[in-house]
N, C-alpha and C positions, 0 to 999 in steps of 0.2 A: 456102608457104615451104619450099623443098627442105631446107635445113639442119635445120629443126625436125623434119621427118619422118624424118631420119636416126636419131633416137633410137629408132625402132622396131627397128632392127637390134641394139640393145643390150638390148632387152627380150625375155622368153622367146619362143622360136619357137612354143611351145604350152604349155598349162597343164594342171595336174592336174585342175582342176574347171571346169565351165562358169561358175560364179560369179566365179572369178578372171578368166577371159577377158572376161566381161561388164563387170566393173569397169574393166579397162584400156580396153576399147572405149568405155565411157562417158566416161572422161577424154579420150580422143582426140576424141570427138564434141563434148565441152564446149570443148576447145581450138579445134576447127575452127569451131564455131558462133560463138564470141566473136571469133575472129580475123576471120571473114567479115563480122561486123556491126560491126567497129571497136571492140569492147569489149576492148581490148588488155590492160588490167589483169587482167580475169578470165581471158583467154586465158593469161596468165602463171601465174596460180594453178593452172589445170589442168595446165600444162606442168611446174610445180614438183612437183605431186603425181606425175606420171609419172616425173620424175627421182628423187624419193625412193623410188618403187617400185623403180627400177633399183638404188638403194643397198641396199634390203632384199634383193633377189635376190642381190646380191654378198655381203652378210653371210651369207645362207643358204649360199652356196657355200663361204665361209670355214669355216662350221661343219661342212660336209660334209668338206672337205679337211684341215682342221687343227683337229680337235675339241679336242684337249688344249690347244692354244694359245688356242682360242676360250674354253674354260672359264676359263683363267688370265686372259684379257682381261676377264672379267666381274667380277673382284675390284673391289669398291667400288660395284657396282650395287645392292646390297641383295639379301637372300635371295629375296624373292618375285619380284623382277624377274629375278634369275638363273635361278630355277626356270622361269619363263615362257619365257625365251629358249631354254633348253636343251630344253624340252619342246614348243616351238612346232611345230605341224603344217603351218603355211603361213608364208611370208615376211611376209605382211601382218600377222601377229601382232606383228612388231617395231614396228609403228606405235604400240603402247601405251607405248613408251619415248621419252623426250625425244630429238628428232632430233639434237641436238648430241652426246648420249651415244652414239647408234648410230654416228655418224660416227667416233667414237674407235676403233671396232673395225676401221676401215680401216688402222690401224697394223699389223695382223696381215698385211697384204700390202704392207708397207713404204711406206705413205703417211706422211710425216713430219708433225710438228706444224704446220709452215708451210703445207703443202698442206691439211691438215684445217682449219686456220683459214680458208683461202680458201674451202673448201667450205661452212663454217659461215656465211660471209657471204651465201651464197645463201638460207640459212634466214632470216637477218635481213631480206633483201630481200623475201622472201615475207611475213614478219610485218608489215613496213611497209605492204604492199599489202593485207593481209587485215584490218587493223583499221580501224574507222571514225574516221580521223584527219583527214578533210576534204580529203585530197590525192588527186589522180589523177596517178599517176606515169608512166603510159604512154598519153599522148594521141595520139602518132603511131606509125605502124607501125615507123618506124626505131628507136624506143626499145625496142620488143619484140624486134626483130631483133638489136640489140646485146646484149640479155640472153640470147637464145637462143644466140648465138655463145659467150658466156661459159659458159653451161650445158654446151654440147657440148664445149668445151675440157676442162671438169672430167670429163665422162662418159668421153671418150676417155682421159684420164689415168688414171682409176680402172680402166678396162678393161685398159689396158696393165699396170698393177700386178697385175691378177688372173690373168695368164697362167699363172704357176706353179701357182696353186691349181686352175685348170681342168685343166691337164695332170695334176696329181695325181689329180683326180677321174676323169679319163679312163683313166689307167693302172690305177687300182684297178678301174674298171668292166671293162676288158679282161681283167684277171687273174681277176676273179670270174665273168665271163660266158663264158669261153673254151669251156667244156664245155656243149654244147647239152642234155645230159641232166641237168645239175645246176642250170641257171639257171631263171629265172622263165618265159621264153618260148622255145620251141624255135626259132622263126623269128628270124633275126638282126635283120631290120628291126623286128619287134615289140619285141625286147629293147632295141634302141637307142632306139626312140621312147618306150617306157614307163619304162624303168629309167634310161637315161642322160639323155634330153632332158627328159621330164616330171619325173623324180625330182630332177633338179638344176636345173631351170628354166633350161636352157641357151638362150642367144640365138644368133642367126645369127653374131655376132662370136665367141661362145664356141665354136661348132661349127668355125669357122675354125681356132682353136687346136688343136682335136682332130684335124682333118684334116691339120694340119701336124706332128703329133706324131711323133717319131722312134721307130719301133718297135724300133730297135736297142737301146734301153734295156731291152727285155723279151726280148731274143734268147735268154737262158738259161732262160726260162720253159718248163716241160715241155709246156705247151699252146700253144706259139707258133703252130702251124698254125691253131688256132681263133681266136687273137688276130688273126692276119693276115686271116682270113675276116671277122671283125667289122669290122676297119678298112676293108676293101674295101667292105663293105656300107654303112658310113657314107658313104663317098665316092660310091657309086652312088645312095644315097637322097637325099643333100643337096647334090650338086655344083651343081645349078642354082640352089639357094637362096643359095649363098654366093658366086656370081659377082660 
């Protein structure tokens, strides 16, 4: 199912750890195996888990780009949850929080209450299929295809809302990494891969935002030549992936 596979473009292009990559691969394999065998209800469960992983990566990026607003958005979560979210070392740590609560943080990228309510409905649909209630909701492939279209509409919408956050991450990365002698890796490609892509769990769709970023906004930066070199390196390294 081509539309279902499109979700991969919205998930990280690479991961910080093999365990994270293995987990996402496992979910894709579970989706494929159940889809192929006609167990469409279980295929949807795996697909929902991939979709919520996408949400966790977006929330991680919000924390990176708008940390002060992120902290303010945690008011009402409880001190222990707030501490865990602020100190999380992986986006998957957000899975310890109620999914509806995590979705509320998408307000920080201007997703309004009506949109978040629609996103929460997907959680309700997952709950209905995951509990032993005696119902098989997805007996035909057409039922799963309808749900995938709904999911992908939500994913594309959230991605569109995240553009400014991704651009803020990229602008900060360029400013911080412009001097080869002061950054983590002297080689531009290494710096981009390890600090920008891995560090922020950027997806192919996120990289598109970075590649289209207007460097004119950083024209007055004293290290603009180094910034331009990094931007050119991003294009040369990832042009084929974002076609």
